[in-house]
C-alpha positions as CSV (number, residue, x, y, z in Angstrom):
1,M,151.7,11.3,17.9
2,N,152.0,14.2,15.4
3,P,155.3,14.3,13.4
4,I,157.7,17.1,14.2
5,T,157.5,19.9,11.7
6,E,160.0,22.5,10.6
7,D,158.0,25.1,12.6
8,D,158.4,23.0,15.7
9,I,162.2,22.9,15.2
10,A,162.3,26.6,14.5
11,N,160.3,27.4,17.7
12,F,162.5,25.0,19.7
13,L,165.7,26.8,18.6
14,L,164.2,30.3,19.2
15,N,163.1,29.3,22.7
16,T,166.2,27.4,23.6
17,P,169.1,30.0,23.3
18,G,171.5,27.6,25.0
19,F,171.2,24.9,22.4
20,F,174.1,26.0,20.3
21,D,176.2,26.7,23.4
22,R,175.9,23.0,24.3
23,H,176.3,21.9,20.7
24,A,178.8,24.4,19.2
25,E,180.1,21.8,16.8
26,L,176.9,22.1,14.8
27,L,177.6,25.7,13.8
28,S,180.5,24.6,11.6
29,A,178.9,21.3,10.6
30,V,175.6,22.7,9.2
31,Q,176.0,23.3,5.5
32,L,173.8,25.8,3.6
33,T,173.6,26.9,0.0
34,S,175.3,30.2,-0.8
35,P,173.0,32.8,-2.5
36,H,176.0,33.7,-4.7
37,G,176.3,30.2,-6.2
38,N,175.6,26.5,-5.7
39,R,178.5,25.9,-3.3
40,A,177.8,24.9,0.3
41,V,178.8,27.2,3.1
42,S,178.7,26.8,6.9
43,L,176.1,28.5,9.0
44,Q,178.7,30.9,10.2
45,E,179.7,31.8,6.7
46,R,176.1,32.3,5.7
47,Q,175.5,34.6,8.7
48,A,178.6,36.6,7.7
49,E,177.3,36.9,4.1
50,M,173.9,38.1,5.4
51,L,175.7,40.7,7.6
52,R,177.7,41.9,4.6
53,E,174.5,42.3,2.6
54,K,172.9,44.3,5.3
55,I,176.0,46.6,5.5
56,R,175.9,47.1,1.7
57,A,172.2,48.0,1.9
58,L,172.8,50.5,4.7
59,E,175.7,52.0,2.8
60,L,173.5,52.5,-0.3
61,R,170.8,54.1,1.9
62,M,173.4,56.4,3.5
63,M,174.6,57.4,0.1
64,D,171.1,58.2,-1.0
65,M,170.5,60.3,2.1
66,I,173.7,62.2,1.5
67,R,172.8,62.8,-2.2
68,H,169.3,64.0,-1.3
69,G,170.7,66.2,1.4
70,N,173.1,67.8,-1.0
71,E,170.4,68.4,-3.6
72,N,168.2,70.0,-0.9
73,M,171.0,72.3,0.1
74,V,171.4,73.4,-3.5
75,I,167.6,74.1,-3.9
76,A,167.5,75.9,-0.5
77,D,170.4,78.2,-1.7
78,R,168.5,79.0,-4.9
79,V,165.3,79.8,-3.0
80,Q,167.3,82.1,-0.7
81,R,168.8,83.9,-3.7
82,W,165.4,84.2,-5.4
83,A,163.8,85.6,-2.2
84,R,166.7,88.0,-1.7
85,N,166.3,89.5,-5.2
86,L,162.6,90.0,-4.5
87,F,163.4,91.9,-1.3
88,L,165.9,94.1,-3.3
89,T,163.2,95.0,-5.9
90,T,162.2,98.6,-4.9
91,S,159.3,99.1,-7.3
92,A,156.3,96.9,-6.5
93,R,155.3,97.2,-10.2
94,D,158.4,95.3,-11.2
95,L,157.8,92.4,-8.8
96,P,155.9,89.9,-11.0
97,E,158.5,90.3,-13.8
98,V,161.4,90.0,-11.4
99,M,159.8,86.9,-9.8
100,A,159.4,85.2,-13.2
101,E,162.9,86.1,-14.4
102,E,164.5,84.9,-11.2
103,L,162.7,81.6,-11.3
104,Q,164.0,81.0,-14.8
105,T,167.6,82.1,-13.8
106,Q,167.9,80.4,-10.4
107,F,166.1,77.2,-11.2
108,Q,166.6,76.9,-15.0
109,V,162.9,76.7,-15.7
110,P,162.4,77.2,-19.5
111,Q,159.1,79.1,-19.2
112,V,157.6,81.0,-16.3
113,A,154.6,83.2,-15.9
114,V,153.3,85.2,-12.9
115,K,149.8,86.7,-12.9
116,V,148.1,88.7,-10.1
117,W,144.5,89.9,-9.7
118,G,142.6,92.0,-7.2
119,V,145.4,94.6,-7.3
120,G,145.3,98.2,-6.2
121,E,144.0,100.9,-8.5
122,A,147.6,102.1,-9.2
123,F,148.4,98.7,-10.8
124,A,145.2,98.1,-12.7
125,G,145.9,97.5,-16.4
126,E,149.5,96.2,-15.9
127,P,150.5,93.3,-18.1
128,F,150.7,91.0,-15.1
129,T,146.9,91.4,-14.6
130,A,145.9,90.6,-18.2
131,G,144.5,87.3,-19.4
132,V,143.1,86.1,-16.1
133,S,139.7,84.5,-16.5
134,A,137.2,83.6,-13.8
135,D,138.0,79.9,-14.5
136,V,141.7,80.6,-13.8
137,R,140.9,82.4,-10.6
138,S,138.7,79.5,-9.5
139,L,141.5,77.0,-10.4
140,A,144.1,78.9,-8.4
141,S,141.8,79.1,-5.3
142,S,141.2,75.4,-5.6
143,L,144.9,74.6,-5.3
144,T,145.6,73.7,-1.6
145,S,149.0,72.6,-2.7
146,P,151.1,73.1,-5.8
147,Y,150.0,71.1,-8.9
148,C,152.8,69.2,-10.5
149,G,152.1,67.0,-13.5
150,A,151.5,66.6,-17.2
151,N,150.2,69.4,-19.5
152,A,146.5,68.9,-19.3
153,G,145.7,71.9,-21.6
154,F,145.2,74.5,-18.8
155,D,144.1,77.9,-19.9
156,V,147.1,79.4,-18.2
157,L,149.4,78.0,-20.9
158,A,148.3,81.0,-23.0
159,W,150.4,83.1,-20.6
160,L,153.6,81.4,-21.9
161,P,155.6,82.4,-25.0
162,A,155.6,78.8,-26.3
163,P,152.7,76.8,-24.9
164,A,152.9,74.1,-27.5
165,S,156.3,72.9,-26.2
166,V,155.1,72.3,-22.7
167,S,155.0,68.7,-21.5
168,S,155.0,69.2,-17.7
169,L,154.2,72.1,-15.4
170,A,153.8,73.3,-11.9
171,L,151.0,75.6,-10.8
172,V,151.6,77.5,-7.6
173,A,148.8,79.5,-6.0
174,L,149.6,82.8,-4.4
175,R,147.4,83.9,-1.4
176,E,147.5,85.8,1.8
177,M,148.3,83.8,4.8
178,G,145.2,81.9,6.0
179,S,143.0,83.0,3.1
180,P,141.2,80.4,1.0
181,E,141.1,82.7,-2.0
182,A,144.1,83.1,-4.3
183,F,145.2,86.4,-5.7
184,G,147.8,85.2,-8.1
185,L,149.4,82.2,-9.8
186,M,152.9,81.1,-10.7
187,V,153.2,78.8,-13.7
188,L,156.5,76.9,-14.2
189,A,156.7,74.9,-17.5
190,S,159.1,72.6,-19.2
191,P,159.4,70.5,-22.4
192,D,160.7,67.7,-20.2
193,P,157.8,65.4,-19.1
194,Q,159.6,64.4,-15.9
195,R,160.6,67.9,-14.8
196,F,157.4,68.4,-12.9
197,H,155.7,65.1,-12.1
198,A,152.9,64.0,-9.7
199,G,155.2,62.1,-7.4
200,M,157.6,65.0,-6.7
201,G,157.9,66.7,-3.3
202,T,156.4,70.2,-3.1
203,E,158.0,71.5,0.1
204,F,160.1,74.1,-1.6
205,L,157.3,75.2,-3.9
206,D,155.2,75.7,-0.8
207,R,157.9,77.9,0.7
208,M,158.2,79.8,-2.5
209,A,154.4,80.3,-2.6
210,E,154.6,81.9,0.9
211,L,157.6,84.1,0.0
212,G,156.1,85.1,-3.4
213,S,152.7,85.9,-1.8
214,A,154.3,88.1,0.8
215,A,156.3,90.0,-1.8
216,L,153.3,90.5,-4.1
217,S,151.1,91.7,-1.3
218,R,152.6,95.2,-2.0
219,L,150.4,95.2,-5.1
220,R,147.1,94.7,-3.2
């Protein structure tokens, strides 16, 4: 006859829910080691400790959710103010500069550049069209989502006033809805290596790309 194993006992208790009803005295007699020391506690005390630990874990998760929710509300408000100021810009020629300035103001981004190409004849030769190489255009069109990460020596750093100080950056392509080809690029740069990192969410950057593309379509 095979000896009874711990698994056999566990299976028996799981499949015999009335066992502790018939032997209630065992609930207080069984002694377990507390995870908070070497003292022995009853099964009931151990269950209570486990429940308190689960409650603490849930409280921490709830606090994280509240914190993230508040942070998202702040970012959403900033995006709204940024978009509103774009709508209030009457001259299409001023839009790239306003877009960059408002990104710096609303989001405290140290360095920002906005470039646009394929513009209408009336805007050819404007500063926001200068310094855009074929490689940069190809890079922008290849971005199906914003790039966030370390400074990898991109050519677009030349658009910034202090490229040597950049440790992390975000590259956000601007394109007409549904078009694979980009017609512009937003560059957000920071000396903080963690400001724009590969693991960060890009939902708000995606929304800003749509809003910025819609505003800059007036230059096409």
